[in-house]
N, C-alpha and C positions, 0 to 999 in steps of 0.2 A: 384476581387482580391484586397486586401487592400494594401495601400502604406504608405511609410515613406519618410522622406526627408534626403538626404545625406548631408555632411558638406557643399557642394557647392550649396545646395538648389535644387538639381535635384530630382524630384519624383522617388522613387525607389519602384517597386513592390516587394512584399515579395517572389515571386516565383523565383526559380533558373534560369529559362530561361531568365527572364528580366535582371538579373544581368549579365548573360553571354552575352546577346546582347549589353548591355552598354559597356562591356569590349571590345567586337568586334568592336564597333563604335570607341572607343578611339584608339584602335590599328590601324585600317584602316585610321583614320584621321591623326594620327602621321606619318604613312608611306606616305600618300598623301602630307601633309603639308611639311614634311621634304624633300621629293623627288622633288615635282613639285613647291613648294613655297606656302605659306599660301594664298597670294592674288590671285594666279592663280588657286587655287583649288576651284571647285564649290562644294557646299553642296551636290548636286545631285551625284557628283563623289564618295563621301564617301558612300552615300546611296547605290549606285550601287556595290561598293566593298563589302559591308556587305550583300547585297541581300535583301534590303528593299526599299520601296518607300520613296521619299524625305520627305513626311509629317510625316512618322513614326519617323524620327529623333527628331522631336519636343516633343515627349513623354519623351525623355531623356535629351535634351539640348535645351535651349531657342533660340540659334543661333549658327552659325559656330564659332563666337568668344567666345561664352560661352564654347563651346567644347575645344577650344584652351586654355582658362584659366584653365579649369579643368585638362587638360594634364599637363600644367605647374605646377599647385599646387601639383598634386599627385607626379610628378617627383621630385620636389624640396623637398617635404616631405621625399621621399625616400633617397635623398642625405643626408639629416640631420640625418636620422636613421642610415645610413651606417657610417657617420662621428662619431656619438656617439658610435656605437658598436666598431669601430676600436680604438677610443680614449680610451675607458674604458678597452679594452683588453690588453693595454700595459702601465705600470706605468711610464716607462722612456719617458719623453716628446719628446726627439729627435727620439727615435724609433717609438713612436706613430705618429709623424709627417710624418716620412718616410712611415709607414704603411698606413696612410690615403692617402698620395699622390699616392702610388702604387695602391691603391684600386680604385682611380678615373679612372683608365684605364682598369679595369677588366670589360669590356663592351661587350654586344652582339651588332650585327649590328643594331638591333632595338633601343637599348639604345643610340648608337651613333646618330641615327636619332633624338631621343628626344633632345639630347644635341644641335644638329644643329638647331632644331626648336626653342628651348629656346633662344639661342644666337641671332638668326635672328629676333625674334619677341618680345624680352624682352621689347622693348620700348613701346609696347602697354599696358603694365601693369601700365604705368604712367598716362594714359588718362581715366578719369571716364566714365562709360557707363550709358546709360539711362534705359536699361532694368534691372529690379531688380535682377534676378538670375545671369545675366551676370556680373553686378556690384559686386555682392557678391563673385562670383568666382574670379573676377579680384583682389578684395581686399585680398582674401585669398592667391592667388598666390604671390601678392606683399609682404604680411606679411611673408610668408614662405621664400621668397628670402632674406628679411632683417634678418630673424631669422638665416639663414645659415651664413650670414656675421657676425652677432653678436657672434655666436658660435665660429667661427674662430678667431675673434678678442679677445674674452675672453680667449680662449685656448692659443693663442700666448702671451697674456699679462701674464698669469700665468707661461708660459715657461720662459719668461724673468725674472720673480720674483725669480725663482729658479736657474737662471744662465744657463739654457739649450741653450738659444739663446741670441745674443747680444741685448741690450736695443735699442728700436726704437719706433716709433709710431705704435702701433698694428693695428689701423684702416687703416692707409695708407699702411701698410705692407699687410694686408688682401686684400685690393683692388688691390694691385700690383700682389699678388699671384693669386687671382681669375681672374684678367684681363688676365694674361698670360695663364691660363688654358682655359678661354673662347675663346681666340683668335684661339685656335687649331681648333675649330669646324666650323670656317668660311671656312676652306679649306680642312680639312681631309675628305677622302672618303674611306670606306672599300674597299679593293681590289686594292688600288692605289699603287703608287711607294713607299710610306712610310708605313710600317706595324705599327699596333697598339703597338707592343712590342718595336719597334725602337722609336716610339713617346714617349712611357712611359719612356724609359731610358733617352732620351734627356730632357724631361720635368722635371722629378724628379730630375735629376742632377742639372739643372739650378734653380729649385725651392729651393733646399737645399742650393745652393750657395747664393740665394737671402735672405734666412733666416739666413745665417751665420753658416750653419752646414756643416762641412767638409765631403767629401765623405768617405765612409767606407774604411779602409785600407784592401788591399787584403791579404788573409791568405797566409803565406809562404808555399812553396812546401815542402813536406816531405824530399826531397833530399837536401834542403838548410841547 
């Protein structure tokens, strides 16, 4: 069976089963890393969850850390795509910001697990790796993370230019906004005492206040 290389440098067979197995490994690894912790998870645990031998994983990933960086890179690329789609769907910058913020909480339990994993292990993206494919995936994950920060900063800068939000340092404002969002995933657990919807309302409200955007006025009742 012939192979090609994906953007992270992972050999990919052209057959459908190979791509499905890779996706299954990424899913299982995300669940394990997010639930049990990256350091405590053994590569063999992931193999067992997928139903393959540990050595079979090396057909897809150079190491456990290579797999982690691929998870991060693909997830952050998804964040950027969603950001762009929501930004472009609303011409009013204020409404676009609200739309984007609301969307960051439209998550499945698995997506919550991805956020927890990225926040917990993002420091690893700063350390160069010795293995070539592992290092390539690390660089890609780091670049995509910076890309999201730049996209937010550029968007906020343009919103300031048209008077949609008060003038400020867009880079610092972006870091404050993303820092507030990332802090959520240190403690939030699906099924806990705080629901995702409650968290969304709280976070969006405070994020809008941080950006200098007033809360929407409630529509008057028909009887008023």
